[in-house]
N, C-alpha and C positions, 0 to 999 in steps of 0.2 A: 416712860422709856420704851424704846422699840427693841424687842428681842426677836431675833431671826431664827427660822428653821433652816437648816442647811441640808442640801441634797447633792448627792454624787451618783451619777448613773441611775437616776430615778429613785434612789433609796435615801430615806432620811438618815443622815449620819450624825447629826447633832442638833440640839434645840436650845432655846434661850441664849443664843449667841449675841453678845453686845460689842464684840471687837473682832475685826478681821484684818490681817496684814499679809501682803504678798512678800515673800522672801525668795527671790530667784524663781525656781521651779516649784516652790512650796508655798502653802498657805497656812498661817497660824491663826487659830480661832480661840476665843476665850468666852466662857459663858458667865451668867450673872453671879455665880458662886465662886468664880475665879479659876475654875478648871480650864486647862489649856490643852488643845489638841493640835498636832501638826499633820497636815495631809501633804504627802510627797508627790511630785510630778503631776500637779494640778494647777489650774488657773481659775480665777473668778470669772465666770461667764456672765452672770446676771445678778443684780441686786434689785429687788422689788420691795420698796418700803411699804407700799399699800398692802401687799400680800404677806409682808414680813418674811420674805423668802430670799435666800442666797443660794445660787446654784454654782457648783464647782464642775469643772470639766477636766478629764484626764488629758494630759499632753500626749501628742503623737510621739512614739519612740522610734525615731529614724525612719528610713524609707523601707518599704517591703522589698524583699529579694525578688529578682526577676529571673 
């Protein structure tokens, strides 16, 4: 089985992940023991099976004020 390490903004936020699902602006992750975590306002940027790495990226929140 392939378990992933999950990174957000360069920081490892979860490991041993075997399931990932995008739900709108959120990503739901589940690890090998069944623990689930939801990350809000993110998207899956990259899945690298060889490196067993999944990278999340924060979504842009609107346009900056001028």
